[in-house]
C-alpha positions as CSV (number, residue, x, y, z in Angstrom):
1,X,-15.0,-13.7,2.1
2,X,-15.8,-12.4,-1.4
3,X,-18.8,-10.5,-2.7
4,X,-20.6,-11.2,-5.9
5,X,-21.7,-7.8,-7.3
6,X,-24.1,-9.4,-9.8
7,X,-26.0,-11.5,-7.2
8,X,-25.4,-9.1,-4.2
9,X,-24.3,-12.1,-2.1
10,X,-21.3,-12.8,0.1
11,X,-19.4,-16.1,-0.4
12,X,-17.1,-17.5,2.3
13,X,-13.8,-18.6,0.9
14,X,-12.3,-21.9,2.1
15,X,-9.2,-21.8,4.4
16,X,-5.8,-23.1,3.5
17,X,-5.7,-26.9,3.7
18,X,-3.5,-28.2,6.5
19,X,-3.4,-24.7,8.0
20,X,-6.7,-24.3,9.9
21,X,-5.5,-21.6,12.3
22,X,-4.4,-19.2,9.6
23,X,-6.3,-15.9,9.8
24,X,-6.0,-13.2,7.2
25,X,-5.8,-9.5,8.1
26,X,-5.9,-7.9,4.6
27,X,-5.3,-8.6,1.0
28,X,-3.9,-7.0,-2.2
29,X,-4.9,-7.5,-5.8
30,X,-2.3,-7.8,-8.6
31,X,-2.4,-5.1,-11.4
32,X,-3.5,-7.6,-14.0
33,X,-6.4,-8.8,-11.8
34,X,-5.2,-12.4,-11.8
35,X,-3.9,-12.8,-8.3
36,X,-5.0,-12.1,-4.7
37,X,-2.3,-11.9,-2.0
38,X,-3.5,-12.4,1.6
39,X,-1.4,-11.3,4.6
40,X,-1.5,-13.9,7.4
41,X,0.1,-14.4,10.8
42,X,3.8,-14.9,11.6
43,X,5.0,-13.6,8.2
44,X,2.8,-15.9,6.0
45,X,1.8,-14.4,2.6
46,X,-0.6,-16.6,0.5
47,X,-1.2,-16.1,-3.2
48,X,-4.5,-17.2,-4.6
49,X,-5.9,-17.3,-8.2
50,X,-8.5,-14.4,-8.4
51,X,-10.5,-16.5,-10.9
52,X,-11.1,-19.8,-9.0
53,X,-9.8,-18.7,-5.6
54,X,-7.4,-21.7,-5.4
55,X,-4.2,-21.4,-3.4
56,X,-1.1,-21.1,-5.6
57,X,1.7,-20.6,-3.2
58,X,2.6,-19.6,0.4
59,X,5.7,-17.6,1.1
60,X,7.2,-16.6,4.4
61,X,8.4,-13.1,5.2
62,X,11.1,-13.1,7.9
63,X,8.9,-11.1,10.3
64,X,5.3,-10.1,10.8
65,X,3.8,-8.6,7.6
66,X,2.1,-5.3,7.9
67,X,1.7,-4.4,4.2
68,X,2.3,-5.8,0.7
69,X,2.0,-4.9,-2.9
70,X,2.3,-6.5,-6.4
71,X,5.0,-4.3,-8.0
72,X,4.5,-6.0,-11.4
73,X,2.6,-9.1,-12.6
74,X,5.6,-11.2,-11.4
75,X,7.1,-9.3,-8.4
76,X,5.6,-9.1,-4.9
77,X,6.8,-6.7,-2.1
78,X,6.2,-7.7,1.5
79,X,7.1,-5.5,4.4
80,X,6.6,-5.2,8.2
81,X,8.2,-5.5,11.6
82,X,11.9,-4.6,11.8
83,X,11.6,-2.4,8.7
84,X,12.4,-5.4,6.4
85,X,11.1,-5.1,2.8
86,X,11.3,-8.3,0.7
87,X,11.0,-8.8,-3.0
88,X,9.7,-12.1,-4.4
89,X,9.7,-13.5,-7.9
90,X,6.5,-15.3,-8.7
91,X,8.1,-17.2,-11.6
92,X,10.5,-19.0,-9.2
93,X,8.9,-18.2,-5.8
94,X,12.3,-17.2,-4.6
95,X,13.4,-14.2,-2.5
96,X,15.3,-12.0,-5.0
97,X,16.2,-9.0,-2.8
98,X,15.7,-7.6,0.6
99,X,16.4,-4.2,2.3
100,X,15.7,-2.4,5.5
101,X,13.7,0.8,5.2
102,X,16.0,3.6,6.2
103,X,15.4,4.5,9.9
104,X,12.2,2.5,10.3
105,X,11.3,0.3,13.3
106,X,8.2,-1.1,11.5
107,X,6.9,-0.6,8.0
108,X,3.2,0.0,8.0
109,X,2.3,1.0,4.4
110,X,3.8,0.6,0.9
111,X,2.8,2.1,-2.4
112,X,4.3,2.2,-5.9
113,X,4.2,3.9,-9.2
114,X,6.1,3.2,-12.4
115,X,9.1,5.0,-11.1
116,X,8.9,5.2,-7.3
117,X,8.2,3.2,-4.1
118,X,6.8,4.9,-1.0
119,X,7.4,3.2,2.3
120,X,5.6,4.5,5.4
121,X,6.5,3.6,8.9
122,X,5.0,3.6,12.4
123,X,6.9,6.9,13.2
124,X,5.1,8.8,10.5
125,X,8.0,9.0,8.1
126,X,7.5,8.1,4.4
127,X,10.6,7.3,2.5
128,X,10.6,7.7,-1.3
129,X,12.8,5.3,-3.3
130,X,13.7,5.0,-6.9
131,X,12.1,1.8,-8.0
132,X,15.2,0.5,-9.7
133,X,17.2,1.0,-6.4
134,X,15.2,-1.3,-4.2
135,X,16.8,-4.4,-5.8
136,X,20.0,-3.3,-4.0
137,X,20.4,-4.3,-0.3
138,X,22.0,-1.0,0.5
139,X,19.4,1.3,-1.2
140,X,18.9,4.8,0.2
141,X,15.7,6.9,-0.2
142,X,15.5,9.9,-2.5
143,X,13.7,11.8,0.2
144,X,12.3,11.2,3.7
145,X,8.9,12.9,4.0
146,X,8.4,13.9,7.7
147,X,5.3,16.0,7.6
148,X,3.2,13.5,9.6
149,X,4.1,12.2,13.1
150,X,1.9,9.2,13.7
151,X,1.7,5.7,12.0
152,X,1.3,5.9,8.2
153,X,-1.8,4.0,7.1
154,X,-2.0,4.9,3.4
155,X,0.5,5.6,0.6
156,X,-1.2,6.0,-2.7
157,X,0.1,7.3,-6.1
158,X,-2.1,8.8,-8.8
159,X,-2.2,7.2,-12.2
160,X,0.5,9.4,-13.7
161,X,2.9,8.9,-10.8
162,X,3.1,12.7,-10.3
163,X,1.3,12.8,-6.9
164,X,1.6,10.7,-3.8
165,X,-1.1,10.9,-1.1
166,X,-0.2,9.8,2.5
167,X,-2.3,9.7,5.6
168,X,-2.5,8.6,9.2
169,X,-5.8,7.9,11.1
170,X,-4.4,8.5,14.6
171,X,-4.6,12.3,14.4
172,X,-7.2,14.6,12.8
173,X,-6.3,16.1,9.4
174,X,-3.3,13.9,9.0
175,X,-3.1,13.8,5.2
176,X,-0.6,15.3,2.7
177,X,-0.1,15.3,-1.0
178,X,3.5,15.0,-2.3
179,X,4.6,16.4,-5.7
180,X,6.9,13.8,-7.2
181,X,8.6,16.4,-9.5
182,X,9.9,18.5,-6.5
183,X,9.6,15.7,-3.9
184,X,7.9,18.2,-1.6
185,X,4.5,18.5,0.0
186,X,1.8,20.5,-1.9
187,X,1.6,23.7,0.2
188,X,-2.0,24.8,-0.5
189,X,-4.0,21.7,0.1
190,X,-5.3,20.2,2.3
191,X,-5.5,23.3,4.6
192,X,-6.3,23.6,8.3
193,X,-9.9,24.3,7.3
194,X,-10.3,21.2,5.1
195,X,-12.8,19.0,7.1
196,X,-10.9,15.7,6.8
197,X,-11.2,14.5,10.4
198,X,-9.5,11.1,10.9
199,X,-8.5,9.7,7.5
200,X,-8.8,5.9,7.1
201,X,-8.4,5.4,3.4
202,X,-7.4,7.2,0.2
203,X,-7.8,6.7,-3.6
204,X,-7.4,8.6,-6.8
205,X,-9.8,8.4,-9.7
206,X,-8.5,6.7,-12.9
207,X,-7.5,10.0,-14.5
208,X,-6.6,11.8,-11.3
209,X,-9.4,14.3,-11.6
210,X,-10.7,13.4,-8.1
211,X,-9.4,12.0,-4.9
212,X,-11.6,10.1,-2.5
213,X,-11.0,10.3,1.2
214,X,-12.6,7.8,3.7
215,X,-12.9,8.7,7.4
216,X,-13.2,6.7,10.6
217,X,-16.7,8.1,11.0
218,X,-17.9,6.3,7.9
219,X,-17.8,9.3,5.6
220,X,-16.5,9.3,2.0
221,X,-15.3,12.7,0.9
222,X,-14.7,13.5,-2.8
223,X,-12.4,16.3,-3.8
224,X,-11.8,17.7,-7.3
225,X,-8.1,18.1,-8.4
226,X,-8.5,20.8,-11.1
227,X,-5.0,20.3,-12.5
228,X,-6.3,17.2,-14.2
229,X,-9.1,17.8,-16.7
230,X,-11.0,14.5,-16.6
231,X,-12.2,11.9,-14.2
């Protein structure tokens, strides 16, 4: 389903021809806005043109996909059960590298900046990798962030790549900010008195002056990050 903002109407997208039983859980948009990637069942990842909504290619991750991301305009990262993370080149549609997230049973969230990859797991651990290292099958994380104890649902970097926000919706107040210069959690926010409740989604504003926090009760909370001068 897609939504036309100009006409305020919902338009149902056609399914994949010859695959009538494919159901999509979620999707990701490429950085250049040209591609939509839909996560299907049994490891299926389908890439569509964002312009005309036509299927371009289906690729098959080795296990169930839980999360995905366009790392560049040409590279797709898919990850999921077994801790497997796969890198695909859209120019050849071939698997170019694969690694297992360190210590993870299942990968549940991935995020990236220009320098780092964040990989969250069902145990609550978020591993931070150097982006150049993930093309090695034996890559090791720069740091394992262990401040949360339940399944990671969101791993979002700000526009400068200096901050990483992570969250889990299973427990109240399960959100942290990571300073990428020190690779440590920001100590003074959020606090025990910050009314976060169960966090379901996160996003930074374009210039990092604000962070938006969605909750399972349907609230959208907006917080000012005063370190950044503009929206």
